[in-house]
C-alpha positions as MATLAB code, in Angstrom:
seq = 'MSTRRPELSRRGFLTGSLLVAAGSVLSTACSTDPVGGAAGSGAKTTLNVWYHAYGETGTQQAVLRYATAFTKANPDIAVKVTWVPGDYSAKVNATLLTDAAPDVFEIGDFSEGLVHRGQIAALDDVYGNAKSDFNANAIDSVTVDGKLYGVKMIDDVMMLYYRKSVLAKAGIAPPKTFDELVAAAKALSTKKNKGLFVGNDGLGDSAVLSVFSNGGDLVTREGKVAFGSPQALEALKGLKRLHDDKSLLLGFTTDWWDPAALTQNVVPMQWCGLWAMPGIKDALGDDFGILPWPAFKAGGTPVVRVGGWTSVVNAKGKNVAAAKKFVQWLWVQQSDLQKDFAESYGFHVPPRKSVAATAEKLSEGAAKEAVVLADKHGKHNPGTWDTAVSNAFNAAAMKIVEGQGDPAALMADAVKKAQSEIDKQQGR';
ca = [
     -35.113  189.767  238.766;
     -32.756  187.112  240.007;
     -33.268  185.995  243.743;
     -29.749  187.125  244.694;
     -29.174  190.507  243.293;
     -29.183  192.816  246.351;
     -31.809  194.692  247.344;
     -29.880  198.322  247.254;
     -30.132  197.978  243.569;
     -33.484  198.125  243.317;
     -35.286  201.269  242.748;
     -39.547  202.296  242.334;
     -41.465  204.781  242.014;
     -43.485  204.026  245.169;
     -42.803  202.342  248.531;
     -45.891  201.571  249.859;
     -49.270  200.329  248.506;
     -51.989  201.122  245.868;
     -55.449  200.018  246.243;
     -57.179  199.152  242.778;
     -60.941  198.017  242.728;
     -63.451  198.205  240.197;
     -60.510  198.729  237.180;
     -59.115  201.766  238.483;
     -56.666  203.147  241.397;
     -58.348  204.013  244.858;
     -55.981  205.098  247.103;
     -52.572  205.554  248.053;
     -50.667  204.489  251.328;
     -47.196  205.096  252.866;
     -46.421  201.924  254.083;
     -46.463  198.506  253.596;
     -48.899  198.077  256.536;
     -52.351  197.049  255.191;
     -54.846  199.790  254.786;
     -58.960  199.520  255.021;
     -60.575  197.637  252.420;
     -62.362  199.380  249.372;
     -65.012  201.029  250.934;
     -67.087  202.312  248.507;
     -66.073  200.512  245.746;
     -68.572  197.848  245.257;
     -65.951  195.041  246.058;
     -66.749  192.456  248.860;
     -63.038  191.167  249.280;
     -59.649  193.132  249.189;
     -56.832  191.036  248.111;
     -53.181  192.224  249.645;
     -50.691  191.306  246.999;
     -47.094  191.965  247.734;
     -44.369  192.049  245.763;
     -40.423  192.700  245.941;
     -39.137  196.086  244.951;
     -37.926  195.046  241.208;
     -35.011  197.089  240.036;
     -36.150  197.006  236.311;
     -38.169  200.473  235.007;
     -41.760  199.809  234.423;
     -42.219  196.898  236.665;
     -44.646  198.593  239.242;
     -46.721  199.923  236.762;
     -47.235  196.630  234.839;
     -48.619  194.951  238.149;
     -50.504  198.151  238.732;
     -52.013  197.805  235.077;
     -52.520  194.009  235.618;
     -54.076  194.247  238.880;
     -56.364  197.034  237.261;
     -57.254  194.831  234.499;
     -57.877  191.913  237.014;
     -60.655  194.200  239.219;
     -62.108  195.299  235.767;
     -62.943  191.768  235.290;
     -63.724  190.884  238.405;
     -65.304  194.358  240.277;
     -66.271  192.011  243.554;
     -62.574  191.790  244.157;
     -60.259  195.014  244.833;
     -56.550  194.381  244.834;
     -53.584  196.310  246.845;
     -50.889  195.785  245.444;
     -47.892  196.655  247.938;
     -44.361  197.092  247.017;
     -41.926  195.919  249.609;
     -38.381  197.482  249.328;
     -35.262  195.929  251.532;
     -34.788  192.903  252.724;
     -38.090  190.964  251.379;
     -37.984  187.675  252.651;
     -37.345  188.406  255.758;
     -40.290  190.692  255.806;
     -42.601  188.092  254.112;
     -41.230  185.523  256.756;
     -42.409  187.849  259.565;
     -45.200  189.024  258.097;
     -46.717  185.657  257.433;
     -46.959  185.332  261.471;
     -49.193  188.047  262.055;
     -52.754  189.331  260.841;
     -50.987  191.308  258.297;
     -49.812  188.913  256.055;
     -50.642  189.213  252.088;
     -53.053  186.676  250.458;
     -50.902  186.469  247.419;
     -47.199  186.957  247.754;
     -44.456  185.746  245.305;
     -40.857  184.261  246.562;
     -37.699  183.454  244.734;
     -36.300  179.888  245.081;
     -39.377  177.895  246.246;
     -39.189  176.976  250.290;
     -40.941  173.589  250.916;
     -40.645  174.845  254.646;
     -43.890  177.102  253.672;
     -45.535  174.195  252.811;
     -44.662  172.084  255.941;
     -45.889  175.300  257.970;
     -49.359  175.157  256.353;
     -48.572  179.062  255.391;
     -49.425  178.517  251.621;
     -52.041  176.386  249.834;
     -52.211  173.669  247.438;
     -52.793  175.150  243.921;
     -53.363  171.989  241.778;
     -57.130  173.258  241.161;
     -55.406  176.769  239.695;
     -53.715  175.142  236.821;
     -56.279  173.059  235.524;
     -55.438  172.130  231.840;
     -52.950  174.234  231.538;
     -50.622  172.389  233.761;
     -49.049  170.552  230.773;
     -48.123  173.581  229.232;
     -46.050  174.544  232.185;
     -41.874  173.591  231.745;
     -40.821  170.561  233.788;
     -38.677  173.054  235.872;
     -41.264  175.153  236.762;
     -43.836  172.178  237.857;
     -40.978  170.192  239.434;
     -40.085  173.446  241.594;
     -43.424  174.070  243.736;
     -44.139  170.155  243.863;
     -44.553  168.832  247.793;
     -45.713  165.255  248.440;
     -47.284  165.066  245.123;
     -49.185  168.523  245.275;
     -48.304  171.788  243.253;
     -47.991  174.838  246.013;
     -47.226  178.000  243.641;
     -47.406  179.118  239.974;
     -43.830  180.438  238.548;
     -44.091  183.919  236.973;
     -40.727  184.112  235.449;
     -37.832  181.919  234.786;
     -34.070  183.590  235.431;
     -31.788  181.426  233.602;
     -27.805  181.631  234.806;
     -25.202  180.455  232.314;
     -21.757  180.869  231.689;
     -21.035  183.719  229.082;
     -17.523  184.602  227.204;
     -16.148  186.893  224.824;
     -15.914  185.232  221.273;
     -12.821  187.279  220.248;
     -10.935  187.109  223.349;
     -10.925  183.031  223.258;
     -10.442  182.973  219.396;
      -7.477  185.620  219.710;
      -5.965  182.961  222.455;
      -6.916  180.041  220.048;
      -9.167  178.464  222.647;
     -12.932  176.762  221.966;
     -15.395  177.443  224.129;
     -15.080  175.122  226.818;
     -16.988  171.958  226.261;
     -15.719  170.085  229.973;
     -14.448  171.077  233.344;
     -11.030  170.422  231.884;
     -11.412  172.478  229.337;
     -12.716  175.265  231.423;
      -9.820  175.097  234.005;
      -7.712  175.160  231.138;
      -9.439  178.147  229.570;
      -9.560  179.830  232.703;
      -5.641  179.068  233.664;
      -4.698  180.487  230.028;
      -6.743  183.262  229.748;
      -5.374  185.109  233.009;
      -2.924  187.422  232.696;
      -0.739  189.326  235.331;
      -3.449  192.371  235.102;
      -6.559  190.233  234.416;
      -8.022  187.034  235.291;
      -9.656  184.416  232.977;
     -13.158  183.897  234.944;
     -15.510  185.339  237.404;
     -18.021  183.419  239.011;
     -18.422  185.410  242.142;
     -16.489  187.459  244.635;
     -16.046  184.901  247.067;
     -14.596  182.505  244.532;
     -17.307  180.570  244.853;
     -20.836  181.723  243.694;
     -23.114  179.193  241.956;
     -19.685  177.064  241.250;
     -19.977  174.426  244.136;
     -23.588  173.394  243.155;
     -23.038  173.278  239.323;
     -20.023  171.077  239.945;
     -22.056  169.080  242.294;
     -24.823  168.930  239.499;
     -22.316  168.278  237.037;
     -20.907  165.190  237.708;
     -24.212  163.507  238.180;
     -24.736  164.350  242.240;
     -27.342  165.861  244.060;
     -27.965  168.573  246.492;
     -31.133  167.007  248.371;
     -33.500  164.192  247.670;
     -37.064  164.459  247.293;
     -37.727  162.819  250.428;
     -35.488  165.912  252.216;
     -32.642  163.474  252.505;
     -29.134  165.338  252.343;
     -27.241  164.216  249.227;
     -24.171  166.286  248.651;
     -22.040  164.215  250.810;
     -22.019  161.337  248.113;
     -18.804  160.496  246.463;
     -19.924  162.491  242.884;
     -20.503  165.581  245.071;
     -16.844  165.151  246.793;
     -15.200  164.623  243.648;
     -16.630  167.510  242.139;
     -15.927  169.986  244.738;
     -12.250  168.683  244.815;
     -12.038  169.422  241.304;
     -13.327  172.866  241.739;
     -10.096  173.356  243.796;
      -7.878  173.714  240.839;
      -9.626  177.365  239.791;
      -8.186  178.495  243.187;
      -5.106  176.851  242.903;
      -4.391  177.989  239.413;
      -4.921  181.780  240.465;
      -7.569  181.956  237.617;
     -10.780  183.549  239.229;
     -11.378  187.580  239.400;
     -11.829  187.797  243.352;
     -13.279  191.114  244.873;
     -14.759  193.415  241.711;
     -16.569  196.445  241.980;
     -19.944  194.745  241.359;
     -20.742  190.657  241.853;
     -21.342  188.029  239.672;
     -25.058  189.151  238.712;
     -24.100  192.057  237.058;
     -22.453  191.799  233.691;
     -19.602  194.513  234.250;
     -16.405  192.506  234.555;
     -17.427  191.038  231.304;
     -18.366  194.116  229.675;
     -15.259  196.267  230.885;
     -12.962  193.415  229.753;
     -12.051  192.890  233.233;
     -12.636  188.976  232.289;
     -13.190  186.858  229.262;
     -15.744  184.391  230.622;
     -18.355  185.243  233.514;
     -21.145  183.380  235.075;
     -24.170  185.472  235.083;
     -27.897  185.589  234.119;
     -30.125  186.288  231.148;
     -31.450  189.235  232.511;
     -27.810  190.692  231.893;
     -28.037  189.734  227.930;
     -29.150  193.114  226.863;
     -26.936  195.168  228.427;
     -23.873  192.589  227.122;
     -25.072  193.040  223.908;
     -25.451  196.642  224.231;
     -21.734  196.945  225.233;
     -20.311  194.144  223.182;
     -22.703  193.449  219.793;
     -22.061  189.958  218.690;
     -18.938  189.520  220.612;
     -20.177  186.908  223.270;
     -21.664  183.195  223.518;
     -23.121  181.238  225.934;
     -22.275  177.901  227.340;
     -23.510  175.657  230.328;
     -21.535  175.049  233.090;
     -20.002  172.077  231.884;
     -20.185  168.257  232.710;
     -17.526  167.407  235.107;
     -16.494  164.631  233.386;
     -17.515  161.778  231.013;
     -21.022  160.541  232.373;
     -21.802  163.958  234.018;
     -24.073  166.511  232.238;
     -23.896  169.897  231.228;
     -25.952  172.516  233.841;
     -27.658  175.930  233.900;
     -29.463  177.291  236.864;
     -32.826  178.115  236.910;
     -34.399  180.687  239.677;
     -37.037  182.941  239.379;
     -40.204  183.794  240.923;
     -43.352  182.058  241.910;
     -46.821  183.381  243.006;
     -47.885  181.865  246.169;
     -51.302  181.639  248.155;
     -51.374  182.354  251.877;
     -53.242  179.300  252.930;
     -54.183  181.062  256.135;
     -55.588  184.312  254.946;
     -59.482  185.189  254.903;
     -59.416  185.093  251.199;
     -58.106  182.238  250.009;
     -60.603  181.553  247.369;
     -60.324  185.067  245.901;
     -56.616  184.577  246.038;
     -56.606  181.826  244.029;
     -58.584  183.560  241.340;
     -56.039  186.500  241.186;
     -53.117  183.956  240.625;
     -55.210  181.980  238.051;
     -56.482  184.736  236.172;
     -52.884  186.529  235.832;
     -50.456  183.555  235.817;
     -52.511  180.800  234.228;
     -55.124  182.714  231.962;
     -53.682  186.114  230.526;
     -50.700  184.484  227.863;
     -50.010  188.393  227.138;
     -49.552  189.502  230.256;
     -47.345  186.926  231.422;
     -45.409  187.217  228.018;
     -45.329  190.837  228.631;
     -44.083  190.807  232.224;
     -41.405  188.443  231.027;
     -40.149  190.917  228.042;
     -40.687  193.947  228.971;
     -39.315  194.898  232.504;
     -35.823  192.930  232.381;
     -35.104  189.612  230.385;
     -36.638  186.355  231.411;
     -38.358  183.081  230.608;
     -42.084  182.455  230.636;
     -42.592  179.483  232.035;
     -45.504  178.278  230.140;
     -44.104  176.640  226.912;
     -46.513  178.026  224.535;
     -45.791  181.587  226.064;
     -41.905  181.159  225.296;
     -42.267  180.255  221.991;
     -44.463  183.300  220.806;
     -41.842  185.765  222.921;
     -40.530  187.511  220.156;
     -37.187  188.439  221.954;
     -36.452  184.961  223.005;
     -36.762  183.686  219.165;
     -33.365  184.371  217.535;
     -29.853  184.310  218.628;
     -28.243  183.713  222.234;
     -31.863  184.251  223.834;
     -32.948  181.725  221.832;
     -29.908  179.394  222.922;
     -30.406  180.130  226.497;
     -33.922  179.102  226.190;
     -32.652  175.727  224.860;
     -30.104  175.179  227.190;
     -32.472  176.156  230.571;
     -34.928  173.216  228.605;
     -32.254  170.732  228.052;
     -30.016  171.438  230.938;
     -32.059  173.464  233.602;
     -31.863  172.698  237.764;
     -33.479  174.597  240.324;
     -32.406  174.172  243.904;
     -34.108  172.158  246.083;
     -37.467  173.416  247.808;
     -35.381  172.746  251.070;
     -32.388  174.735  250.159;
     -32.882  177.647  252.524;
     -30.105  179.880  254.044;
     -29.002  177.551  256.937;
     -28.421  174.853  254.137;
     -26.976  176.235  251.967;
     -24.739  178.236  254.157;
     -23.481  174.684  256.244;
     -23.058  173.673  252.191;
     -21.203  176.809  250.847;
     -19.220  177.193  254.071;
     -17.507  173.683  253.739;
     -17.110  174.071  249.760;
     -15.357  176.983  250.430;
     -12.654  175.513  252.666;
     -12.362  172.821  250.323;
     -11.621  174.899  247.464;
      -9.276  176.718  249.692;
      -7.428  173.683  250.958;
      -8.347  174.204  254.604;
      -9.057  170.672  256.285;
     -10.097  167.362  254.710;
     -12.730  167.355  252.315;
     -14.190  164.272  253.395;
     -14.719  165.828  257.040;
     -15.726  169.084  256.196;
     -18.372  167.692  253.881;
     -19.334  165.234  256.556;
     -19.599  167.763  258.623;
     -21.866  169.959  256.588;
     -23.945  167.089  255.973;
     -24.819  166.527  259.281;
     -25.707  170.242  260.379;
     -27.780  170.522  256.547;
     -29.440  167.381  257.694;
     -30.253  168.823  261.254;
     -32.052  171.751  259.593;
     -33.907  170.066  257.079;
     -35.233  167.867  259.493;
     -36.316  170.882  261.561;
     -38.075  172.015  258.255;
     -40.213  169.136  257.888;
     -41.149  168.629  261.697;
     -39.067  165.474  262.067;
];
């Protein structure tokens, strides 16, 4: 369920829509275009609810089951579940400009641009007394100008996996500092294998993680680009050491989101997500451990990235009140369904603290440790971190780690480009 895994890896039993009313499935559509309302069902309102095409088996059946339970409890509201394959983000953004826009839809990393364009509704009233039960990342990531514009559905935690036996055989302790990570990656590299995999491009999340790990920031809450700071530049220049040492696996058959490089003994350390843990455990048993991205230096902080998916309401839709009712019912009130969605289809952390605390699969071992790491060291990308902004940063970071040009000049140019894009987002 990571926001960055390619859509080609996803599958589902239906590529279209199902209309649910009064607790049962009424009809089928063969495209994602809206169909007629729940004629004859007794429903006064029909909600169109969009999901991206999750690859985990059973997810689509689950969201249909949730919709059925909702319509049974609210027979005046029908729900059309639309399963969207392909480039989900592009389809959502395009459809929001038309009358065919969904009433409720999910998004990956939260986008403040949707708020500034008036496309999603504030949901403070949806949370009620449950707000304090959502973890800090889940609240902070959807807050714009003091208001809440989404309800987090699942947290995807990303961290560093390592092979216990391989490190132990080499006499290497699990790295707790960036210097130790660099040294371990170099020592574990051989003529056939590399010591660390962060992504096929050699960058992945590592540039963002490095900035955070040195006490830097990407963009401030006020929308000012911050990755041009001395802390950020220092960390990115330090990241170049992994490239100079030729310790990174490049161009593998799958990217960082898939654990194959680790489980197939191609690398002993890999950045990956919690969603991969069941597969890693099946392949390696208990011969793995997890770590945050280490602090860059004294005074820095370890980092794990927290992504996931968030449910939002179309502010320009005709059924805002009913849409809010659906989001509240499913993602605030139904703790059993929230736990089911996180545990049964893939492997994720429920954003509600009380729900996460009762999730059996997260109650022991490395999974429990991942929940602790996310709570202690979790960082989410800023809501302004759209494709244009992140591309400007990553392009400069890539040149820095590859030794192409003056780092300060490269980052200054990236800051200028990114700030221009953020100013457009915020209508400045």
